[in-house]
CHARMM internal coordinates of N, CA and C (Angstrom, degrees):
IC EDIT
DIST 1 N 1 CA 1.4357
DIST 1 CA 1 C 1.5308
ANGL 1 N 1 CA 1 C 109.01
DIST 1 C 2 N 1.3527
ANGL 1 CA 1 C 2 N 115.49
DIHE 1 N 1 CA 1 C 2 N 138.79
DIST 2 N 2 CA 1.4580
ANGL 1 C 2 N 2 CA 120.55
DIHE 1 CA 1 C 2 N 2 CA -178.57
DIST 2 CA 2 C 1.5187
ANGL 2 N 2 CA 2 C 110.70
DIHE 1 C 2 N 2 CA 2 C -78.15
DIST 2 C 3 N 1.3123
ANGL 2 CA 2 C 3 N 112.88
DIHE 2 N 2 CA 2 C 3 N 143.61
DIST 3 N 3 CA 1.4490
ANGL 2 C 3 N 3 CA 117.98
DIHE 2 CA 2 C 3 N 3 CA 175.27
DIST 3 CA 3 C 1.5239
ANGL 3 N 3 CA 3 C 110.28
DIHE 2 C 3 N 3 CA 3 C -81.19
DIST 3 C 4 N 1.3049
ANGL 3 CA 3 C 4 N 116.10
DIHE 3 N 3 CA 3 C 4 N 169.64
DIST 4 N 4 CA 1.4645
ANGL 3 C 4 N 4 CA 121.57
DIHE 3 CA 3 C 4 N 4 CA -178.65
DIST 4 CA 4 C 1.5275
ANGL 4 N 4 CA 4 C 110.41
DIHE 3 C 4 N 4 CA 4 C -61.16
DIST 4 C 5 N 1.3061
ANGL 4 CA 4 C 5 N 117.75
DIHE 4 N 4 CA 4 C 5 N -42.50
DIST 5 N 5 CA 1.4672
ANGL 4 C 5 N 5 CA 120.72
DIHE 4 CA 4 C 5 N 5 CA 179.99
DIST 5 CA 5 C 1.5235
ANGL 5 N 5 CA 5 C 111.26
DIHE 4 C 5 N 5 CA 5 C -62.66
DIST 5 C 6 N 1.3148
ANGL 5 CA 5 C 6 N 116.79
DIHE 5 N 5 CA 5 C 6 N -41.58
DIST 6 N 6 CA 1.4707
ANGL 5 C 6 N 6 CA 120.66
DIHE 5 CA 5 C 6 N 6 CA 178.62
DIST 6 CA 6 C 1.5127
ANGL 6 N 6 CA 6 C 110.41
DIHE 5 C 6 N 6 CA 6 C -65.12
DIST 6 C 7 N 1.3200
ANGL 6 CA 6 C 7 N 117.34
DIHE 6 N 6 CA 6 C 7 N -41.19
DIST 7 N 7 CA 1.4692
ANGL 6 C 7 N 7 CA 121.16
DIHE 6 CA 6 C 7 N 7 CA 179.00
DIST 7 CA 7 C 1.5334
ANGL 7 N 7 CA 7 C 110.56
DIHE 6 C 7 N 7 CA 7 C -64.36
DIST 7 C 8 N 1.3005
ANGL 7 CA 7 C 8 N 116.88
DIHE 7 N 7 CA 7 C 8 N -42.39
DIST 8 N 8 CA 1.4697
ANGL 7 C 8 N 8 CA 120.43
DIHE 7 CA 7 C 8 N 8 CA 178.83
DIST 8 CA 8 C 1.5252
ANGL 8 N 8 CA 8 C 110.06
DIHE 7 C 8 N 8 CA 8 C -64.00
DIST 8 C 9 N 1.3189
ANGL 8 CA 8 C 9 N 116.64
DIHE 8 N 8 CA 8 C 9 N -43.01
DIST 9 N 9 CA 1.4669
ANGL 8 C 9 N 9 CA 120.64
DIHE 8 CA 8 C 9 N 9 CA 178.45
DIST 9 CA 9 C 1.5286
ANGL 9 N 9 CA 9 C 110.37
DIHE 8 C 9 N 9 CA 9 C -61.45
DIST 9 C 10 N 1.3370
ANGL 9 CA 9 C 10 N 116.43
DIHE 9 N 9 CA 9 C 10 N -43.65
DIST 10 N 10 CA 1.4734
ANGL 9 C 10 N 10 CA 120.64
DIHE 9 CA 9 C 10 N 10 CA 178.12
DIST 10 CA 10 C 1.5299
ANGL 10 N 10 CA 10 C 111.01
DIHE 9 C 10 N 10 CA 10 C -61.99
DIST 10 C 11 N 1.3124
ANGL 10 CA 10 C 11 N 117.15
DIHE 10 N 10 CA 10 C 11 N -44.58
DIST 11 N 11 CA 1.4732
ANGL 10 C 11 N 11 CA 120.86
DIHE 10 CA 10 C 11 N 11 CA 179.07
DIST 11 CA 11 C 1.5234
ANGL 11 N 11 CA 11 C 111.74
DIHE 10 C 11 N 11 CA 11 C -64.43
DIST 11 C 12 N 1.3273
ANGL 11 CA 11 C 12 N 116.99
DIHE 11 N 11 CA 11 C 12 N -40.20
DIST 12 N 12 CA 1.4585
ANGL 11 C 12 N 12 CA 120.22
DIHE 11 CA 11 C 12 N 12 CA 177.40
DIST 12 CA 12 C 1.5201
ANGL 12 N 12 CA 12 C 111.19
DIHE 11 C 12 N 12 CA 12 C -63.64
DIST 12 C 13 N 1.3185
ANGL 12 CA 12 C 13 N 115.84
DIHE 12 N 12 CA 12 C 13 N -39.29
DIST 13 N 13 CA 1.4600
ANGL 12 C 13 N 13 CA 120.80
DIHE 12 CA 12 C 13 N 13 CA 178.36
DIST 13 CA 13 C 1.5280
ANGL 13 N 13 CA 13 C 110.69
DIHE 12 C 13 N 13 CA 13 C -64.04
DIST 13 C 14 N 1.3188
ANGL 13 CA 13 C 14 N 116.39
DIHE 13 N 13 CA 13 C 14 N -46.10
DIST 14 N 14 CA 1.4642
ANGL 13 C 14 N 14 CA 120.40
DIHE 13 CA 13 C 14 N 14 CA 178.02
DIST 14 CA 14 C 1.5284
ANGL 14 N 14 CA 14 C 111.64
DIHE 13 C 14 N 14 CA 14 C -61.85
DIST 14 C 15 N 1.3246
ANGL 14 CA 14 C 15 N 116.28
DIHE 14 N 14 CA 14 C 15 N -41.62
DIST 15 N 15 CA 1.4575
ANGL 14 C 15 N 15 CA 120.48
DIHE 14 CA 14 C 15 N 15 CA 179.25
DIST 15 CA 15 C 1.5251
ANGL 15 N 15 CA 15 C 111.02
DIHE 14 C 15 N 15 CA 15 C -62.05
DIST 15 C 16 N 1.3176
ANGL 15 CA 15 C 16 N 116.87
DIHE 15 N 15 CA 15 C 16 N -43.05
DIST 16 N 16 CA 1.4664
ANGL 15 C 16 N 16 CA 120.60
DIHE 15 CA 15 C 16 N 16 CA 178.73
DIST 16 CA 16 C 1.5231
ANGL 16 N 16 CA 16 C 110.44
DIHE 15 C 16 N 16 CA 16 C -62.55
DIST 16 C 17 N 1.3320
ANGL 16 CA 16 C 17 N 116.82
DIHE 16 N 16 CA 16 C 17 N -42.72
DIST 17 N 17 CA 1.4625
ANGL 16 C 17 N 17 CA 120.74
DIHE 16 CA 16 C 17 N 17 CA 178.40
DIST 17 CA 17 C 1.5274
ANGL 17 N 17 CA 17 C 110.36
DIHE 16 C 17 N 17 CA 17 C -63.02
DIST 17 C 18 N 1.3305
ANGL 17 CA 17 C 18 N 116.99
DIHE 17 N 17 CA 17 C 18 N -43.39
DIST 18 N 18 CA 1.4677
ANGL 17 C 18 N 18 CA 120.67
DIHE 17 CA 17 C 18 N 18 CA 179.34
DIST 18 CA 18 C 1.5199
ANGL 18 N 18 CA 18 C 111.21
DIHE 17 C 18 N 18 CA 18 C -64.37
DIST 18 C 19 N 1.3268
ANGL 18 CA 18 C 19 N 117.66
DIHE 18 N 18 CA 18 C 19 N -39.62
DIST 19 N 19 CA 1.4632
ANGL 18 C 19 N 19 CA 120.78
DIHE 18 CA 18 C 19 N 19 CA 176.95
DIST 19 CA 19 C 1.5232
ANGL 19 N 19 CA 19 C 110.83
DIHE 18 C 19 N 19 CA 19 C -61.10
DIST 19 C 20 N 1.3276
ANGL 19 CA 19 C 20 N 116.86
DIHE 19 N 19 CA 19 C 20 N -43.86
DIST 20 N 20 CA 1.4732
ANGL 19 C 20 N 20 CA 120.52
DIHE 19 CA 19 C 20 N 20 CA 178.00
DIST 20 CA 20 C 1.5261
ANGL 20 N 20 CA 20 C 110.88
DIHE 19 C 20 N 20 CA 20 C -62.57
DIST 20 C 21 N 1.3273
ANGL 20 CA 20 C 21 N 116.46
DIHE 20 N 20 CA 20 C 21 N -42.30
DIST 21 N 21 CA 1.4678
ANGL 20 C 21 N 21 CA 120.84
DIHE 20 CA 20 C 21 N 21 CA -179.55
DIST 21 CA 21 C 1.5253
ANGL 21 N 21 CA 21 C 110.63
DIHE 20 C 21 N 21 CA 21 C -64.51
DIST 21 C 22 N 1.3142
ANGL 21 CA 21 C 22 N 116.51
DIHE 21 N 21 CA 21 C 22 N -44.06
DIST 22 N 22 CA 1.4701
ANGL 21 C 22 N 22 CA 120.35
DIHE 21 CA 21 C 22 N 22 CA 179.23
DIST 22 CA 22 C 1.5265
ANGL 22 N 22 CA 22 C 110.17
DIHE 21 C 22 N 22 CA 22 C -62.13
DIST 22 C 23 N 1.3117
ANGL 22 CA 22 C 23 N 117.90
DIHE 22 N 22 CA 22 C 23 N -42.32
DIST 23 N 23 CA 1.4672
ANGL 22 C 23 N 23 CA 120.60
DIHE 22 CA 22 C 23 N 23 CA 179.00
DIST 23 CA 23 C 1.5267
ANGL 23 N 23 CA 23 C 110.90
DIHE 22 C 23 N 23 CA 23 C -64.16
DIST 23 C 24 N 1.3289
ANGL 23 CA 23 C 24 N 117.00
DIHE 23 N 23 CA 23 C 24 N -41.61
DIST 24 N 24 CA 1.4702
ANGL 23 C 24 N 24 CA 120.31
DIHE 23 CA 23 C 24 N 24 CA 178.60
DIST 24 CA 24 C 1.5274
ANGL 24 N 24 CA 24 C 110.50
DIHE 23 C 24 N 24 CA 24 C -63.45
DIST 24 C 25 N 1.3161
ANGL 24 CA 24 C 25 N 117.40
DIHE 24 N 24 CA 24 C 25 N -42.97
DIST 25 N 25 CA 1.4582
ANGL 24 C 25 N 25 CA 121.08
DIHE 24 CA 24 C 25 N 25 CA 178.31
DIST 25 CA 25 C 1.5294
ANGL 25 N 25 CA 25 C 111.10
DIHE 24 C 25 N 25 CA 25 C -64.28
DIST 25 C 26 N 1.3162
ANGL 25 CA 25 C 26 N 116.64
DIHE 25 N 25 CA 25 C 26 N -39.41
DIST 26 N 26 CA 1.4593
ANGL 25 C 26 N 26 CA 120.50
DIHE 25 CA 25 C 26 N 26 CA 178.08
DIST 26 CA 26 C 1.5251
ANGL 26 N 26 CA 26 C 110.58
DIHE 25 C 26 N 26 CA 26 C -63.98
DIST 26 C 27 N 1.3251
ANGL 26 CA 26 C 27 N 117.20
DIHE 26 N 26 CA 26 C 27 N -41.71
DIST 27 N 27 CA 1.4676
ANGL 26 C 27 N 27 CA 120.70
DIHE 26 CA 26 C 27 N 27 CA 178.38
DIST 27 CA 27 C 1.5219
ANGL 27 N 27 CA 27 C 110.98
DIHE 26 C 27 N 27 CA 27 C -60.74
DIST 27 C 28 N 1.3241
ANGL 27 CA 27 C 28 N 116.62
DIHE 27 N 27 CA 27 C 28 N -42.38
DIST 28 N 28 CA 1.4660
ANGL 27 C 28 N 28 CA 120.66
DIHE 27 CA 27 C 28 N 28 CA 178.44
DIST 28 CA 28 C 1.5253
ANGL 28 N 28 CA 28 C 110.12
DIHE 27 C 28 N 28 CA 28 C -65.10
DIST 28 C 29 N 1.3023
ANGL 28 CA 28 C 29 N 116.87
DIHE 28 N 28 CA 28 C 29 N -42.28
DIST 29 N 29 CA 1.4582
ANGL 28 C 29 N 29 CA 121.47
DIHE 28 CA 28 C 29 N 29 CA 179.60
DIST 29 CA 29 C 1.5217
ANGL 29 N 29 CA 29 C 111.28
DIHE 28 C 29 N 29 CA 29 C -61.31
DIST 29 C 30 N 1.3209
ANGL 29 CA 29 C 30 N 117.37
DIHE 29 N 29 CA 29 C 30 N -43.35
DIST 30 N 30 CA 1.4651
ANGL 29 C 30 N 30 CA 121.24
DIHE 29 CA 29 C 30 N 30 CA 178.50
DIST 30 CA 30 C 1.5329
ANGL 30 N 30 CA 30 C 110.21
DIHE 29 C 30 N 30 CA 30 C -63.16
DIST 30 C 31 N 1.3035
ANGL 30 CA 30 C 31 N 117.38
DIHE 30 N 30 CA 30 C 31 N -43.38
DIST 31 N 31 CA 1.4655
ANGL 30 C 31 N 31 CA 121.15
DIHE 30 CA 30 C 31 N 31 CA 179.04
DIST 31 CA 31 C 1.5253
ANGL 31 N 31 CA 31 C 110.60
DIHE 30 C 31 N 31 CA 31 C -63.17
DIST 31 C 32 N 1.3187
ANGL 31 CA 31 C 32 N 117.54
DIHE 31 N 31 CA 31 C 32 N -42.51
DIST 32 N 32 CA 1.4555
ANGL 31 C 32 N 32 CA 120.78
DIHE 31 CA 31 C 32 N 32 CA 179.36
DIST 32 CA 32 C 1.5232
ANGL 32 N 32 CA 32 C 111.21
DIHE 31 C 32 N 32 CA 32 C -65.83
DIST 32 C 33 N 1.3154
ANGL 32 CA 32 C 33 N 117.25
DIHE 32 N 32 CA 32 C 33 N -36.34
DIST 33 N 33 CA 1.4610
ANGL 32 C 33 N 33 CA 120.77
DIHE 32 CA 32 C 33 N 33 CA 177.61
DIST 33 CA 33 C 1.5262
ANGL 33 N 33 CA 33 C 110.62
DIHE 32 C 33 N 33 CA 33 C -63.20
DIST 33 C 34 N 1.3195
ANGL 33 CA 33 C 34 N 116.28
DIHE 33 N 33 CA 33 C 34 N -40.64
DIST 34 N 34 CA 1.4726
ANGL 33 C 34 N 34 CA 120.09
DIHE 33 CA 33 C 34 N 34 CA 177.51
DIST 34 CA 34 C 1.5247
ANGL 34 N 34 CA 34 C 110.62
DIHE 33 C 34 N 34 CA 34 C -62.95
DIST 34 C 35 N 1.3221
ANGL 34 CA 34 C 35 N 116.59
DIHE 34 N 34 CA 34 C 35 N -44.24
DIST 35 N 35 CA 1.4690
ANGL 34 C 35 N 35 CA 120.74
DIHE 34 CA 34 C 35 N 35 CA 178.54
DIST 35 CA 35 C 1.5255
ANGL 35 N 35 CA 35 C 109.84
DIHE 34 C 35 N 35 CA 35 C -62.14
DIST 35 C 36 N 1.3206
ANGL 35 CA 35 C 36 N 116.90
DIHE 35 N 35 CA 35 C 36 N -43.62
DIST 36 N 36 CA 1.4587
ANGL 35 C 36 N 36 CA 121.21
DIHE 35 CA 35 C 36 N 36 CA -179.86
DIST 36 CA 36 C 1.5264
ANGL 36 N 36 CA 36 C 111.12
DIHE 35 C 36 N 36 CA 36 C -61.31
DIST 36 C 37 N 1.3169
ANGL 36 CA 36 C 37 N 117.23
DIHE 36 N 36 CA 36 C 37 N -44.48
DIST 37 N 37 CA 1.4668
ANGL 36 C 37 N 37 CA 120.33
DIHE 36 CA 36 C 37 N 37 CA 178.75
DIST 37 CA 37 C 1.5282
ANGL 37 N 37 CA 37 C 110.98
DIHE 36 C 37 N 37 CA 37 C -62.33
DIST 37 C 38 N 1.3380
ANGL 37 CA 37 C 38 N 116.69
DIHE 37 N 37 CA 37 C 38 N -41.51
DIST 38 N 38 CA 1.4682
ANGL 37 C 38 N 38 CA 120.35
DIHE 37 CA 37 C 38 N 38 CA 178.57
DIST 38 CA 38 C 1.5299
ANGL 38 N 38 CA 38 C 110.84
DIHE 37 C 38 N 38 CA 38 C -63.91
DIST 38 C 39 N 1.3227
ANGL 38 CA 38 C 39 N 116.82
DIHE 38 N 38 CA 38 C 39 N -42.09
DIST 39 N 39 CA 1.4635
ANGL 38 C 39 N 39 CA 120.36
DIHE 38 CA 38 C 39 N 39 CA 179.04
DIST 39 CA 39 C 1.5285
ANGL 39 N 39 CA 39 C 111.57
DIHE 38 C 39 N 39 CA 39 C -65.88
DIST 39 C 40 N 1.3366
ANGL 39 CA 39 C 40 N 117.21
DIHE 39 N 39 CA 39 C 40 N -37.73
DIST 40 N 40 CA 1.4602
ANGL 39 C 40 N 40 CA 120.13
DIHE 39 CA 39 C 40 N 40 CA 177.44
DIST 40 CA 40 C 1.5254
ANGL 40 N 40 CA 40 C 111.12
DIHE 39 C 40 N 40 CA 40 C -62.65
DIST 40 C 41 N 1.3365
ANGL 40 CA 40 C 41 N 116.70
DIHE 40 N 40 CA 40 C 41 N -40.19
DIST 41 N 41 CA 1.4636
ANGL 40 C 41 N 41 CA 119.84
DIHE 40 CA 40 C 41 N 41 CA 177.06
DIST 41 CA 41 C 1.5271
ANGL 41 N 41 CA 41 C 111.08
DIHE 40 C 41 N 41 CA 41 C -64.85
DIST 41 C 42 N 1.3208
ANGL 41 CA 41 C 42 N 116.18
DIHE 41 N 41 CA 41 C 42 N -41.42
DIST 42 N 42 CA 1.4671
ANGL 41 C 42 N 42 CA 119.81
DIHE 41 CA 41 C 42 N 42 CA 179.28
DIST 42 CA 42 C 1.5200
ANGL 42 N 42 CA 42 C 110.80
DIHE 41 C 42 N 42 CA 42 C -64.30
DIST 42 C 43 N 1.3147
ANGL 42 CA 42 C 43 N 117.52
DIHE 42 N 42 CA 42 C 43 N -40.07
DIST 43 N 43 CA 1.4648
ANGL 42 C 43 N 43 CA 120.66
DIHE 42 CA 42 C 43 N 43 CA 178.79
DIST 43 CA 43 C 1.5179
ANGL 43 N 43 CA 43 C 110.34
DIHE 42 C 43 N 43 CA 43 C -64.89
DIST 43 C 44 N 1.3320
ANGL 43 CA 43 C 44 N 117.00
DIHE 43 N 43 CA 43 C 44 N -40.32
DIST 44 N 44 CA 1.4656
ANGL 43 C 44 N 44 CA 120.26
DIHE 43 CA 43 C 44 N 44 CA 178.49
DIST 44 CA 44 C 1.5246
ANGL 44 N 44 CA 44 C 110.80
DIHE 43 C 44 N 44 CA 44 C -61.82
DIST 44 C 45 N 1.3406
ANGL 44 CA 44 C 45 N 116.84
DIHE 44 N 44 CA 44 C 45 N -42.38
DIST 45 N 45 CA 1.4630
ANGL 44 C 45 N 45 CA 120.62
DIHE 44 CA 44 C 45 N 45 CA 178.53
DIST 45 CA 45 C 1.5275
ANGL 45 N 45 CA 45 C 110.16
DIHE 44 C 45 N 45 CA 45 C -63.86
DIST 45 C 46 N 1.3203
ANGL 45 CA 45 C 46 N 116.79
DIHE 45 N 45 CA 45 C 46 N -44.71
DIST 46 N 46 CA 1.4715
ANGL 45 C 46 N 46 CA 120.18
DIHE 45 CA 45 C 46 N 46 CA 179.97
DIST 46 CA 46 C 1.5251
ANGL 46 N 46 CA 46 C 111.54
DIHE 45 C 46 N 46 CA 46 C -64.66
DIST 46 C 47 N 1.3276
ANGL 46 CA 46 C 47 N 117.28
DIHE 46 N 46 CA 46 C 47 N -39.01
DIST 47 N 47 CA 1.4656
ANGL 46 C 47 N 47 CA 120.55
DIHE 46 CA 46 C 47 N 47 CA 178.48
DIST 47 CA 47 C 1.5227
ANGL 47 N 47 CA 47 C 110.22
DIHE 46 C 47 N 47 CA 47 C -63.93
DIST 47 C 48 N 1.3244
ANGL 47 CA 47 C 48 N 116.63
DIHE 47 N 47 CA 47 C 48 N -40.11
DIST 48 N 48 CA 1.4653
ANGL 47 C 48 N 48 CA 120.27
DIHE 47 CA 47 C 48 N 48 CA 178.40
DIST 48 CA 48 C 1.5219
ANGL 48 N 48 CA 48 C 110.27
DIHE 47 C 48 N 48 CA 48 C -64.65
DIST 48 C 49 N 1.3336
ANGL 48 CA 48 C 49 N 116.55
DIHE 48 N 48 CA 48 C 49 N -44.84
DIST 49 N 49 CA 1.4758
ANGL 48 C 49 N 49 CA 119.85
DIHE 48 CA 48 C 49 N 49 CA 178.27
DIST 49 CA 49 C 1.5230
ANGL 49 N 49 CA 49 C 111.03
DIHE 48 C 49 N 49 CA 49 C -61.53
DIST 49 C 50 N 1.3262
ANGL 49 CA 49 C 50 N 116.25
DIHE 49 N 49 CA 49 C 50 N -40.93
DIST 50 N 50 CA 1.4694
ANGL 49 C 50 N 50 CA 120.22
DIHE 49 CA 49 C 50 N 50 CA 179.66
DIST 50 CA 50 C 1.5176
ANGL 50 N 50 CA 50 C 110.64
DIHE 49 C 50 N 50 CA 50 C -63.91
DIST 50 C 51 N 1.3324
ANGL 50 CA 50 C 51 N 116.52
DIHE 50 N 50 CA 50 C 51 N -42.47
DIST 51 N 51 CA 1.4664
ANGL 50 C 51 N 51 CA 119.97
DIHE 50 CA 50 C 51 N 51 CA 178.85
DIST 51 CA 51 C 1.5270
ANGL 51 N 51 CA 51 C 110.54
DIHE 50 C 51 N 51 CA 51 C -63.48
DIST 51 C 52 N 1.3240
ANGL 51 CA 51 C 52 N 116.51
DIHE 51 N 51 CA 51 C 52 N -41.68
DIST 52 N 52 CA 1.4655
ANGL 51 C 52 N 52 CA 119.84
DIHE 51 CA 51 C 52 N 52 CA 178.13
DIST 52 CA 52 C 1.5183
ANGL 52 N 52 CA 52 C 110.99
DIHE 51 C 52 N 52 CA 52 C -64.05
DIST 52 C 53 N 1.3175
ANGL 52 CA 52 C 53 N 117.23
DIHE 52 N 52 CA 52 C 53 N -42.47
DIST 53 N 53 CA 1.4661
ANGL 52 C 53 N 53 CA 120.87
DIHE 52 CA 52 C 53 N 53 CA 179.08
DIST 53 CA 53 C 1.5245
ANGL 53 N 53 CA 53 C 110.26
DIHE 52 C 53 N 53 CA 53 C -64.77
DIST 53 C 54 N 1.3349
ANGL 53 CA 53 C 54 N 117.18
DIHE 53 N 53 CA 53 C 54 N -41.09
DIST 54 N 54 CA 1.4613
ANGL 53 C 54 N 54 CA 120.25
DIHE 53 CA 53 C 54 N 54 CA 179.05
DIST 54 CA 54 C 1.5203
ANGL 54 N 54 CA 54 C 111.06
DIHE 53 C 54 N 54 CA 54 C -64.09
DIST 54 C 55 N 1.3148
ANGL 54 CA 54 C 55 N 117.65
DIHE 54 N 54 CA 54 C 55 N -40.52
DIST 55 N 55 CA 1.4618
ANGL 54 C 55 N 55 CA 119.69
DIHE 54 CA 54 C 55 N 55 CA -179.54
DIST 55 CA 55 C 1.5251
ANGL 55 N 55 CA 55 C 110.44
DIHE 54 C 55 N 55 CA 55 C -66.87
DIST 55 C 56 N 1.3091
ANGL 55 CA 55 C 56 N 117.96
DIHE 55 N 55 CA 55 C 56 N -36.59
DIST 56 N 56 CA 1.4671
ANGL 55 C 56 N 56 CA 120.37
DIHE 55 CA 55 C 56 N 56 CA 177.02
DIST 56 CA 56 C 1.5238
ANGL 56 N 56 CA 56 C 110.29
DIHE 55 C 56 N 56 CA 56 C -67.60
DIST 56 C 57 N 1.3200
ANGL 56 CA 56 C 57 N 116.95
DIHE 56 N 56 CA 56 C 57 N -38.82
DIST 57 N 57 CA 1.4579
ANGL 56 C 57 N 57 CA 120.83
DIHE 56 CA 56 C 57 N 57 CA -179.86
DIST 57 CA 57 C 1.5211
ANGL 57 N 57 CA 57 C 110.81
DIHE 56 C 57 N 57 CA 57 C -67.96
DIST 57 C 58 N 1.3232
ANGL 57 CA 57 C 58 N 117.45
DIHE 57 N 57 CA 57 C 58 N -39.54
DIST 58 N 58 CA 1.4636
ANGL 57 C 58 N 58 CA 121.19
DIHE 57 CA 57 C 58 N 58 CA 179.50
DIST 58 CA 58 C 1.5174
ANGL 58 N 58 CA 58 C 110.99
DIHE 57 C 58 N 58 CA 58 C -64.16
DIST 58 C 59 N 1.3138
ANGL 58 CA 58 C 59 N 117.49
DIHE 58 N 58 CA 58 C 59 N -38.14
DIST 59 N 59 CA 1.4638
ANGL 58 C 59 N 59 CA 120.87
DIHE 58 CA 58 C 59 N 59 CA 178.00
DIST 59 CA 59 C 1.5198
ANGL 59 N 59 CA 59 C 109.05
DIHE 58 C 59 N 59 CA 59 C -62.18
DIST 59 C 60 N 1.3099
ANGL 59 CA 59 C 60 N 117.30
DIHE 59 N 59 CA 59 C 60 N -42.90
DIST 60 N 60 CA 1.4613
ANGL 59 C 60 N 60 CA 120.86
DIHE 59 CA 59 C 60 N 60 CA -179.75
DIST 60 CA 60 C 1.5254
ANGL 60 N 60 CA 60 C 110.53
DIHE 59 C 60 N 60 CA 60 C -65.27
DIST 60 C 61 N 1.3172
ANGL 60 CA 60 C 61 N 118.46
DIHE 60 N 60 CA 60 C 61 N -36.67
DIST 61 N 61 CA 1.4595
ANGL 60 C 61 N 61 CA 121.11
DIHE 60 CA 60 C 61 N 61 CA 179.77
DIST 61 CA 61 C 1.5178
ANGL 61 N 61 CA 61 C 111.96
DIHE 60 C 61 N 61 CA 61 C -69.16
DIST 61 C 62 N 1.3162
ANGL 61 CA 61 C 62 N 117.82
DIHE 61 N 61 CA 61 C 62 N -31.80
DIST 62 N 62 CA 1.4543
ANGL 61 C 62 N 62 CA 122.02
DIHE 61 CA 61 C 62 N 62 CA -177.64
DIST 62 CA 62 C 1.5288
ANGL 62 N 62 CA 62 C 111.96
DIHE 61 C 62 N 62 CA 62 C -72.11
DIST 62 C 63 N 1.3056
ANGL 62 CA 62 C 63 N 117.59
DIHE 62 N 62 CA 62 C 63 N -19.16
DIST 63 N 63 CA 1.4509
ANGL 62 C 63 N 63 CA 120.11
DIHE 62 CA 62 C 63 N 63 CA 179.37
DIST 63 CA 63 C 1.5168
ANGL 63 N 63 CA 63 C 109.85
DIHE 62 C 63 N 63 CA 63 C -69.17
DIST 63 C 64 N 1.2973
ANGL 63 CA 63 C 64 N 115.82
DIHE 63 N 63 CA 63 C 64 N 142.90
DIST 64 N 64 CA 1.4723
ANGL 63 C 64 N 64 CA 120.74
DIHE 63 CA 63 C 64 N 64 CA 179.08
DIST 64 CA 64 C 1.5201
ANGL 64 N 64 CA 64 C 109.09
DIHE 63 C 64 N 64 CA 64 C -68.21
DIST 64 C 65 N 1.3207
ANGL 64 CA 64 C 65 N 117.09
DIHE 64 N 64 CA 64 C 65 N 146.32
DIST 65 N 65 CA 1.4709
ANGL 64 C 65 N 65 CA 118.44
DIHE 64 CA 64 C 65 N 65 CA 178.71
DIST 65 CA 65 C 1.5308
ANGL 65 N 65 CA 65 C 109.88
DIHE 64 C 65 N 65 CA 65 C -68.37
DIST 65 C 66 N 1.3154
ANGL 65 CA 65 C 66 N 116.40
DIHE 65 N 65 CA 65 C 66 N 156.60
DIST 66 N 66 CA 1.4689
ANGL 65 C 66 N 66 CA 118.93
DIHE 65 CA 65 C 66 N 66 CA 178.42
DIST 66 CA 66 C 1.5302
ANGL 66 N 66 CA 66 C 110.77
DIHE 65 C 66 N 66 CA 66 C -59.90
DIST 66 C 67 N 1.3178
ANGL 66 CA 66 C 67 N 117.35
DIHE 66 N 66 CA 66 C 67 N 157.61
DIST 67 N 67 CA 1.4738
ANGL 66 C 67 N 67 CA 121.19
DIHE 66 CA 66 C 67 N 67 CA -174.90
DIST 67 CA 67 C 1.5317
ANGL 67 N 67 CA 67 C 114.50
DIHE 66 C 67 N 67 CA 67 C -60.85
DIST 67 C 68 N 1.3034
ANGL 67 CA 67 C 68 N 119.63
DIHE 67 N 67 CA 67 C 68 N -23.16
DIST 68 N 68 CA 1.4645
ANGL 67 C 68 N 68 CA 120.01
DIHE 67 CA 67 C 68 N 68 CA -176.93
DIST 68 CA 68 C 1.5180
ANGL 68 N 68 CA 68 C 112.48
DIHE 67 C 68 N 68 CA 68 C -76.05
DIST 68 C 69 N 1.3558
ANGL 68 CA 68 C 69 N 119.50
DIHE 68 N 68 CA 68 C 69 N -1.96
DIST 69 N 69 CA 1.4687
ANGL 68 C 69 N 69 CA 120.69
DIHE 68 CA 68 C 69 N 69 CA 178.66
DIST 69 CA 69 C 1.4859
ANGL 69 N 69 CA 69 C 109.73
DIHE 68 C 69 N 69 CA 69 C -84.99
END
COOR INIT
IC SEED 1 N 1 CA 1 C
IC BUILD
């Protein structure tokens, strides 16, 4: 059977390990959030470019075909 001192030492060890794990998980979460924000900005830029390209294409489609058609 473990003594009180051994149990306290074991609990302190587990707590330290859990603190390290939580910090590592937090670091990963922060990094992923940065990546997500960057990807959201890139998607917004691409959506804007796509909308601009679509509007240019629609204008070209609205033009009457040349007389030889």
